[in-house]
NUTI-391704 format. One line per 10 residues: number of its first residue (from 1); their letters; for each residue x, y, z of N, C-alpha, C. Coordinates in pm, 1 decimal, always signed. Layout:
NUM = A = X Y Z X Y Z X Y Z ~ ...
end
This chain:
1 = MIDLIQQEGA = -17707.6 +16646.2 -7777.5 -17669.9 +16566.0 -7670.1 -17763.4 +16632.5 -7567.3 ~ -17773.6 +16771.1 -7558.9 -17800.1 +16809.1 -7418.4 -17934.5 +16796.2 -7388.6 ~ -18022.0 +16802.1 -7492.4 -18156.3 +16738.7 -7516.2 -18191.5 +16686.3 -7456.0 ~ -18093.0 +16480.6 -7439.6 -18096.2 +16390.4 -7381.7 -18141.2 +16399.8 -7199.0 ~ -18079.5 +16496.1 -7182.1 -18007.5 +16525.7 -7044.9 -18165.2 +16582.6 -6975.4 ~ -18208.8 +16467.5 -6904.7 -18328.5 +16518.9 -6821.2 -18250.3 +16599.1 -6689.5 ~ -18431.1 +16683.0 -6683.8 -18373.0 +16757.2 -6541.6 -18465.9 +16726.6 -6438.6 ~ -18501.4 +16781.5 -6366.9 -18475.9 +16767.1 -6262.8 -18434.0 +16630.9 -6122.0 ~ -18315.8 +16687.1 -6135.7 -18268.9 +16592.2 -6052.1 -18219.0 +16416.6 -6122.4 ~ -18308.6 +16435.7 -6192.1 -18300.3 +16229.7 -6225.0 -18111.8 +16252.4 -6340.2
11 = PPRGDGDPAR = -18140.5 +16128.8 -6294.2 -17995.0 +16049.7 -6339.3 -17955.4 +16060.7 -6549.8 ~ -17908.8 +16126.8 -6593.2 -17888.4 +16169.9 -6750.3 -17889.2 +16034.4 -6816.8 ~ -17948.4 +16026.1 -6900.9 -17933.5 +15899.6 -6983.2 -17964.8 +15899.0 -7145.4 ~ -17915.2 +15830.0 -7251.5 -17937.1 +15835.1 -7308.6 -18072.8 +15793.0 -7426.1 ~ -18097.8 +15660.9 -7578.6 -18194.9 +15670.5 -7617.9 -18175.6 +15365.6 -7549.5 ~ -18140.1 +15439.2 -7537.8 -18062.4 +15263.0 -7452.2 -17964.6 +15241.4 -7566.7 ~ -17945.6 +15281.3 -7642.3 -17747.5 +15316.5 -7668.3 -17664.6 +15335.9 -7594.6 ~ -17594.1 +15236.2 -7512.1 -17440.3 +15239.5 -7454.7 -17361.0 +15337.3 -7428.5 ~ -17350.7 +15334.9 -7567.9 -17188.2 +15460.0 -7570.7 -17316.0 +15579.8 -7544.7 ~ -17423.4 +15593.5 -7646.8 -17490.1 +15739.5 -7617.6 -17501.8 +15818.0 -7498.0
21 = TLCVMGLAAK = -17544.5 +15649.4 -7417.1 -17583.5 +15727.9 -7265.9 -17453.6 +15755.4 -7158.4 ~ -17338.2 +15670.6 -7226.5 -17224.1 +15738.9 -7129.0 -17218.6 +15914.3 -7200.1 ~ -17197.4 +15875.1 -7330.0 -17153.1 +16003.2 -7364.6 -17288.3 +16132.2 -7337.2 ~ -17359.0 +16113.0 -7259.6 -17444.0 +16219.4 -7230.1 -17465.7 +16216.5 -7087.3 ~ -17361.2 +16069.1 -7005.2 -17332.4 +16106.5 -6877.0 -17271.1 +16218.4 -6854.9 ~ -17127.2 +16185.3 -6935.8 -17008.3 +16264.6 -6944.3 -16994.5 +16406.9 -6983.2 ~ -17139.6 +16420.8 -7069.3 -17171.8 +16606.5 -7058.4 -17255.0 +16619.2 -6963.2 ~ -17313.0 +16617.9 -6934.4 -17418.8 +16587.8 -6803.5 -17229.8 +16665.5 -6686.3 ~ -17220.1 +16539.9 -6654.9 -17125.0 +16587.9 -6537.7 -17044.8 +16659.2 -6588.5 ~ -17023.2 +16720.3 -6739.1 -16879.0 +16846.6 -6786.7 -17027.6 +16963.7 -6708.8
31 = IASRTLAVLT = -17150.0 +16937.3 -6744.8 -17219.6 +17107.5 -6655.3 -17234.4 +17092.8 -6529.7 ~ -17198.0 +16985.3 -6503.8 -17244.7 +16966.4 -6349.1 -17086.0 +17038.7 -6237.9 ~ -16986.1 +16993.6 -6289.7 -16849.3 +16991.6 -6286.5 -16795.1 +17210.2 -6278.3 ~ -16913.5 +17240.2 -6357.6 -16897.4 +17394.3 -6433.9 -16983.4 +17459.9 -6376.8 ~ -17127.0 +17420.8 -6305.5 -17164.8 +17472.6 -6207.6 -17105.5 +17429.0 -6021.7 ~ -17046.3 +17344.9 -6043.5 -17003.2 +17327.9 -5886.1 -16880.4 +17444.3 -5863.5 ~ -16818.1 +17383.4 -5992.0 -16743.4 +17522.9 -5979.8 -16705.8 +17654.0 -5868.5 ~ -16819.4 +17722.2 -5923.7 -16839.2 +17862.5 -5873.5 -16907.8 +17831.5 -5750.6 ~ -16936.1 +17770.5 -5694.5 -17008.9 +17744.6 -5583.8 -16937.8 +17785.4 -5397.7 ~ -16955.7 +17780.5 -5312.4 -16878.0 +17788.9 -5219.7 -16900.6 +17696.3 -5143.0
41 = TRQKDAALAA = -16815.1 +17672.1 -4992.8 -16846.6 +17589.1 -4934.8 -16908.6 +17536.7 -4896.4 ~ -16996.6 +17622.5 -4804.6 -17124.6 +17617.7 -4753.2 -17271.8 +17544.7 -4859.7 ~ -17236.6 +17563.3 -4981.8 -17323.5 +17545.0 -5096.8 -17258.3 +17422.8 -5128.6 ~ -17241.8 +17392.0 -5135.4 -17127.3 +17240.3 -5177.6 -17176.8 +17166.3 -5083.9 ~ -17134.1 +17182.3 -4991.6 -17153.7 +17100.7 -4839.5 -17315.7 +17093.0 -4831.0 ~ -17378.8 +17173.1 -4877.2 -17559.5 +17165.3 -4850.1 -17584.2 +17057.5 -4990.7 ~ -17542.0 +17065.2 -5077.1 -17579.8 +16994.0 -5225.2 -17554.1 +16852.7 -5196.9 ~ -17386.2 +16799.8 -5139.9 -17300.4 +16708.9 -5046.9 -17446.4 +16628.2 -4955.5 ~ -17478.5 +16747.8 -4862.9 -17528.0 +16644.9 -4769.0 -17734.1 +16641.8 -4847.1 ~ -17750.3 +16701.5 -4980.3 -17871.7 +16634.3 -5008.4 -17901.6 +16511.5 -5096.9
51 = IADALETHAG = -17752.1 +16507.0 -5134.5 -17716.7 +16366.6 -5226.2 -17711.1 +16242.4 -5158.2 ~ -17688.2 +16285.7 -4998.8 -17635.8 +16157.0 -4881.3 -17788.9 +16183.0 -4850.4 ~ -17892.0 +16241.9 -4853.9 -17997.3 +16228.9 -4764.5 -18102.2 +16131.6 -4902.8 ~ -18081.4 +16197.3 -5069.7 -18141.0 +16094.6 -5122.7 -18152.2 +15983.3 -5160.1 ~ -17966.5 +15907.0 -5171.1 -17931.3 +15760.2 -5123.1 -18010.1 +15739.9 -5014.5 ~ -17990.3 +15804.0 -4899.3 -18052.1 +15784.0 -4794.2 -18231.8 +15739.7 -4789.6 ~ -18342.9 +15766.2 -4881.8 -18416.7 +15810.5 -4879.9 -18478.2 +15687.5 -4939.7 ~ -18391.9 +15630.1 -5085.3 -18434.5 +15585.9 -5138.2 -18336.0 +15476.6 -5145.1 ~ -18245.1 +15425.3 -5092.5 -18180.1 +15313.5 -5063.8 -18257.0 +15179.7 -5115.6 ~ -18332.3 +15138.6 -5061.1 -18448.7 +15053.8 -5068.5 -18455.7 +15022.4 -5219.7
61 = LILASNALDI = -18496.2 +15128.1 -5329.5 -18454.9 +15131.1 -5468.4 -18363.8 +15087.0 -5495.9 ~ -18256.8 +15157.7 -5435.1 -18198.3 +15124.7 -5567.5 -18120.5 +14973.0 -5498.1 ~ -18120.1 +14927.5 -5430.5 -18049.2 +14842.3 -5434.1 -18178.3 +14695.2 -5420.7 ~ -18275.1 +14709.7 -5515.1 -18405.3 +14667.5 -5562.7 -18376.3 +14606.6 -5720.1 ~ -18326.6 +14783.8 -5770.7 -18179.0 +14774.8 -5917.7 -18133.7 +14695.5 -5966.6 ~ -18113.9 +14767.9 -5770.9 -17918.7 +14594.3 -5834.8 -17918.9 +14503.8 -5872.1 ~ -18015.6 +14447.2 -5743.8 -18017.8 +14322.5 -5758.5 -18062.6 +14255.7 -5861.7 ~ -18199.1 +14391.2 -5950.9 -18261.7 +14334.2 -6093.9 -18099.1 +14313.3 -6210.2 ~ -18049.7 +14433.0 -6189.3 -17912.5 +14421.7 -6221.1 -17845.7 +14315.1 -6234.9 ~ -17755.8 +14225.7 -6091.0 -17704.9 +14146.6 -6076.4 -17755.3 +14044.7 -6130.0
71 = AEGRARGLSE = -17940.2 +13980.6 -6108.6 -17987.0 +13920.8 -6163.5 -17994.5 +13867.5 -6343.6 ~ -17975.0 +13989.0 -6409.4 -17943.8 +13999.3 -6553.1 -17751.3 +13971.6 -6528.8 ~ -17718.1 +14093.6 -6496.5 -17582.5 +14004.2 -6544.0 -17563.3 +13850.1 -6596.1 ~ -17561.6 +13834.7 -6447.4 -17576.9 +13635.9 -6462.9 -17648.9 +13565.0 -6528.0 ~ -17764.6 +13629.3 -6604.1 -17812.3 +13522.8 -6661.4 -17758.5 +13530.7 -6816.9 ~ -17695.1 +13673.3 -6829.9 -17620.7 +13693.4 -6961.0 -17483.5 +13573.5 -6994.0 ~ -17480.2 +13558.7 -6863.1 -17285.1 +13507.2 -6830.7 -17200.0 +13615.3 -6816.7 ~ -17162.0 +13678.4 -6739.7 -17124.3 +13761.7 -6689.5 -17010.4 +13769.6 -6592.3 ~ -16941.1 +13758.0 -6612.5 -16803.9 +13708.0 -6475.2 -16809.0 +13787.7 -6328.1 ~ -16788.8 +13712.3 -6203.6 -16850.5 +13745.7 -6125.9 -16782.9 +13907.7 -6090.4
81 = AMLDRL = -16589.7 +13860.4 -6227.9 -16559.0 +14000.3 -6191.1 -16661.0 +14175.4 -6218.2 ~ -16713.5 +14110.6 -6343.8 -16781.0 +14244.5 -6476.1 -16922.9 +14264.4 -6327.1 ~ -16970.4 +14142.1 -6189.9 -17122.9 +14176.2 -6148.6 -17049.9 +14242.6 -6045.5 ~ -16945.3 +14198.8 -5980.6 -16900.0 +14269.8 -5868.5 -16885.5 +14463.5 -5902.9 ~ -16859.5 +14482.9 -6076.4 -16896.5 +14609.3 -6073.3 -17034.0 +14715.8 -6060.6 ~ -17148.7 +14574.3 -6063.6 -17245.6 +14680.2 -6077.1 -17264.0 +14712.6 -5937.5
end
């Protein structure tokens, strides 16, 4: 499954199978936790700042993607409670 994890900061993805995707994401989180465990506070702060910057930079794309997810969820009949989780 490691071969399914994308490099260079891209979010981990499976092959379209939701269960496989979640397994890949879990594995990526486990790998990341081991890396983060040995970082200094300064390095962790820098990583968090970089994440915040990336979120701000890509906010428009993130919100547009979320709007598509919500529209698709509504089209498939998801409840409002499930849509709130998107």
